[in-house]
C-alpha positions in Angstrom: 27.0 -34.6 43.2 27.6 -35.7 46.7 30.3 -37.9 47.4 30.0 -39.9 50.7 32.4 -41.4 52.6 31.0 -43.4 55.5 33.0 -44.0 58.6 33.7 -45.8 62.5 33.3 -42.2 63.7 34.6 -38.2 62.6 37.2 -37.5 63.4 38.3 -33.9 64.9 42.5 -34.8 64.3 43.8 -38.3 63.5 42.8 -41.3 61.1 40.6 -44.1 60.6 39.3 -46.5 57.7 36.3 -45.4 55.1 33.8 -47.8 55.7 31.7 -47.6 52.2 31.8 -44.9 49.6 29.0 -43.5 47.5 29.1 -41.0 44.6 25.8 -39.6 43.6 23.1 -37.0 42.8 22.6 -34.4 45.8 21.7 -30.9 46.5 19.1 -29.9 49.3 16.8 -28.8 47.1 17.5 -31.1 44.1 16.5 -33.6 46.2 13.8 -32.9 47.5 12.6 -32.1 43.7 13.5 -35.9 42.9 11.4 -36.9 46.0 8.6 -35.2 44.7 8.8 -36.3 41.2 9.4 -40.3 43.0 6.0 -39.9 44.2 4.4 -38.3 40.9 4.1 -34.4 41.6 4.8 -33.0 38.3 8.3 -31.1 39.0 11.0 -29.0 37.6 14.3 -27.7 38.4 16.1 -24.1 37.8 19.9 -24.1 38.2 23.4 -24.3 37.3 25.5 -27.0 36.5 28.6 -27.6 34.9 30.0 -29.1 31.4 30.9 -31.9 32.6 30.5 -35.7 33.6 28.7 -35.2 36.6 26.4 -32.4 35.2 25.4 -34.9 32.7 24.6 -37.4 35.5 22.9 -34.9 37.6 20.8 -34.1 34.1 19.8 -38.0 33.7 18.7 -39.0 37.2 16.5 -35.8 37.4 15.1 -37.3 33.9 14.9 -40.5 35.0 12.6 -39.8 37.7 10.3 -37.2 35.4 11.9 -33.8 36.7 11.4 -31.1 34.0 15.4 -30.0 33.4 14.4 -27.5 30.6 15.9 -24.3 32.6 18.9 -26.2 34.3 22.0 -24.3 32.7 25.0 -25.8 31.4 28.4 -22.9 32.8 31.1 -23.6 29.9 34.4 -24.1 31.5 32.5 -24.7 35.0 32.6 -28.1 37.4 30.1 -28.8 38.8 28.8 -28.2 42.1 30.0 -31.0 45.2 29.4 -31.9 48.5 32.3 -33.9 50.3 30.2 -35.7 53.0 31.5 -37.9 55.7 28.9 -39.9 57.7 29.2 -41.9 60.9 27.8 -44.7 62.6 26.0 -42.2 65.2 24.2 -40.6 62.2 26.1 -37.3 62.4 27.5 -35.6 59.6 30.5 -33.3 58.1 29.5 -31.2 55.4 32.3 -29.7 52.8 30.7 -27.5 49.7 32.4 -26.8 46.4 30.0 -24.5 44.8 31.7 -24.9 41.6 29.0 -23.7 38.4 26.3 -22.8 41.4 28.2 -19.6 41.7 27.2 -18.7 38.3 23.8 -18.6 38.8 22.9 -15.2 37.1 19.3 -13.6 38.0 19.0 -13.8 33.8 18.9 -17.8 34.1 15.8 -17.8 36.4 12.6 -17.5 33.7 10.0 -15.9 35.6 6.7 -16.6 33.2 8.3 -20.4 33.9 8.5 -20.3 37.8 5.1 -18.1 38.2 3.4 -21.1 37.1 4.1 -23.5 40.0 1.8 -24.4 43.4 5.0 -24.3 45.4 8.7 -23.1 44.2 11.1 -25.1 46.8 14.3 -23.1 47.3 17.6 -23.7 48.9 21.2 -22.1 50.3 23.8 -21.1 48.3 27.6 -20.4 49.1 27.9 -17.1 47.3 26.5 -13.7 47.8 25.6 -13.1 44.4 23.4 -15.8 44.4 21.9 -14.7 47.2 20.9 -11.5 46.3 19.2 -13.3 43.4 16.8 -15.2 45.7 16.3 -11.9 47.4 15.5 -10.3 44.3 13.5 -13.1 43.1 11.2 -13.0 46.1 10.2 -9.2 44.7 9.6 -10.1 41.7 7.6 -14.0 42.0 4.1 -14.0 41.3 2.1 -13.8 44.8 0.1 -17.2 43.6 3.2 -18.5 43.9 3.8 -20.0 47.9 7.5 -20.2 48.5 8.8 -23.6 50.7 12.2 -22.4 52.0 15.1 -24.3 53.5 17.6 -22.2 54.3 20.2 -25.2 55.8 23.5 -24.1 57.5 25.3 -21.8 54.7 21.9 -19.5 55.0 21.2 -19.5 59.0 24.3 -18.6 59.9 23.8 -15.3 57.9 21.5 -14.4 60.6 18.0 -13.1 60.4 18.2 -10.1 59.4 20.0 -10.9 55.9 17.7 -14.0 55.5 14.1 -11.2 56.2 13.4 -10.7 52.6 13.3 -14.2 52.1 11.5 -15.3 55.1 8.9 -12.4 54.2 8.0 -14.5 51.3 8.0 -18.0 53.2 4.5 -20.4 53.0 6.7 -22.9 54.6 9.7 -22.9 56.5 12.1 -26.4 56.9 14.6 -25.9 59.3 16.6 -28.7 62.0 17.1 -27.9 65.7 20.7 -26.5 65.0 20.1 -24.4 61.6 16.8 -22.7 63.9 19.0 -21.9 66.8 22.1 -20.1 64.7 19.7 -18.5 62.8 17.7 -17.1 65.8 19.9 -17.6 69.2 17.0 -19.6 70.3 15.6 -22.9 71.1 12.4 -25.0 69.3 9.8 -23.5 70.7 10.5 -19.7 70.9 12.8 -19.7 68.0 9.6 -21.2 65.5 7.3 -17.7 67.1 10.3 -16.1 65.6 10.1 -16.8 62.4 6.8 -16.9 62.3 7.3 -13.1 63.4 9.8 -12.3 60.1 6.7 -13.3 57.8 6.6 -17.2 57.6 3.3 -18.8 57.6 4.3 -21.9 58.8 7.6 -23.5 60.0 8.7 -27.5 60.4 11.6 -27.9 62.5 12.9 -31.3 61.9 14.1 -32.9 65.2 16.8 -36.0 63.8 16.4 -38.9 66.0 13.5 -37.0 68.1 14.0 -35.2 72.0 11.8 -34.0 74.1 9.3 -31.3 73.8 7.2 -29.5 76.6 4.6 -27.8 74.1 3.2 -24.5 75.1 0.1 -26.3 76.6 2.8 -27.5 78.6 2.5 -31.2 77.8 6.0 -33.3 77.3 6.2 -35.0 74.5 8.9 -36.9 72.1 8.9 -35.7 68.9 10.7 -35.6 65.7 9.2 -32.9 64.1 8.0 -29.4 65.6 4.8 -27.4 63.6 3.6 -23.9 64.4 1.2 -21.6 62.5 -0.2 -18.4 63.4 -3.0 -21.0 65.7 -1.9 -23.8 65.9 1.2 -26.4 66.7 2.0 -30.0 66.2 4.1 -32.3 67.4 5.1 -35.1 64.8 6.0 -38.2 67.2 8.0 -41.5 66.5 6.5 -43.2 63.4 8.7 -46.0 64.1 10.8 -46.5 67.5 14.5 -45.0 66.8 16.5 -44.9 63.8 19.6 -47.9 63.3 22.8 -47.2 63.9 23.8 -48.0 60.5 21.7 -45.5 59.4 22.7 -42.6 57.2 21.3 -39.2 57.4 22.4 -37.6 54.4 19.6 -35.7 53.1 16.6 -36.9 55.3 15.5 -33.5 55.7 15.2 -33.1 52.6 12.9 -36.5 52.3 11.2 -34.9 54.6 10.2 -31.7 53.1 9.1 -33.5 49.6 6.6 -35.9 52.2 5.4 -33.0 53.8 4.8 -30.6 50.4 3.4 -34.4 48.9 1.0 -34.0 51.9 0.1 -30.4 50.7 -0.3 -30.2 47.8 -3.0 -33.3 48.3 -4.8 -31.5 50.5 -3.8 -32.9 54.0 -3.4 -31.3 57.4 -0.7 -30.0 59.0 0.1 -32.8 60.9 -0.6 -35.6 58.5 1.7 -33.9 56.3 4.4 -34.3 59.3 3.7 -38.0 59.5 3.6 -38.5 55.6 7.5 -36.3 56.0 8.9 -38.5 59.0 7.8 -41.6 56.8 9.5 -40.6 53.8 13.1 -39.4 55.6 12.8 -42.9 57.1 13.3 -44.7 53.4 15.7 -42.5 52.8 18.0 -43.1 55.9 17.4 -46.8 55.2 19.9 -46.2 51.9 23.0 -44.8 51.6 23.0 -41.1 49.7 20.1 -38.6 49.7 18.1 -40.1 47.2 18.7 -43.9 46.7 15.6 -44.5 49.8 13.0 -42.2 48.6 10.0 -43.7 48.1 7.1 -44.4 45.5 3.8 -42.4 46.4 2.2 -46.4 46.6 5.3 -47.5 48.7 4.8 -44.0 51.3 0.5 -44.7 51.4 0.9 -48.4 52.5 3.5 -47.9 55.2 0.7 -44.8 56.1 -1.7 -47.8 56.4 0.5 -49.6 58.4 1.6 -47.4 61.0 -1.9 -45.2 61.0 -3.9 -47.3 59.7 -4.9 -44.9 56.5 -5.2 -42.0 59.1 
């Protein structure tokens, strides 16, 4: 559960007033799965919740958009995981994670036959060492027909590239922001993406928040919101619309980007078009407070895409 407090600015020390609050279902992979389901993609979720009201709310939120929750495990006597999030008017965030039931997830909770049916397995980070090891072991057991999509987030990026190599080596799609990439590799966007490819990732998608000017390997300078690299090509995704409103809430923007990108991939779109779909989905998400409130339907997404790109 995300407990979001919007403030004028995030303080190092001092006192300020909270402008708005929201408590709503969250979690990086869960947000992306919810976004895919809202776009009409058949999706299921494997994870752990507590036997509390928040856990029941998590299940209800999934079920409302059609996510299969048959393999969500309820951990008795444990609270559902939560995040305290401060979000300010500059789009900055400060996140404090209480793992709760997530720390109780074990290998026995993951039905391999169920997971092996997926076209794409999308995973994100845990706080605990045991859960990291569960994911590393899953990479060894997972059927080779299943593509892995991986969002390490700050928690896993901080562990370093050697620790994550068993997962990176099995990853088709790596979704990572520029700060996390620098933390993971010690490098800037373009060389950092190259390093991740050398670790075994087939496609690296680096999200750049409000955007930055990148000089591509061809020497062109482009103001871009996402940089995509595979073994042979690179793509820069420019702003689909100019700027981000000051009051925009960026919580879950990267998760929403992944939803739109994966939706495009599952519909056989090219990586550049997937990137544009990801950016548009993220723009929908930041228009509402909370990670999932603004997620679009497929008709909303394609209507906006047609408005911006005349049908591609």
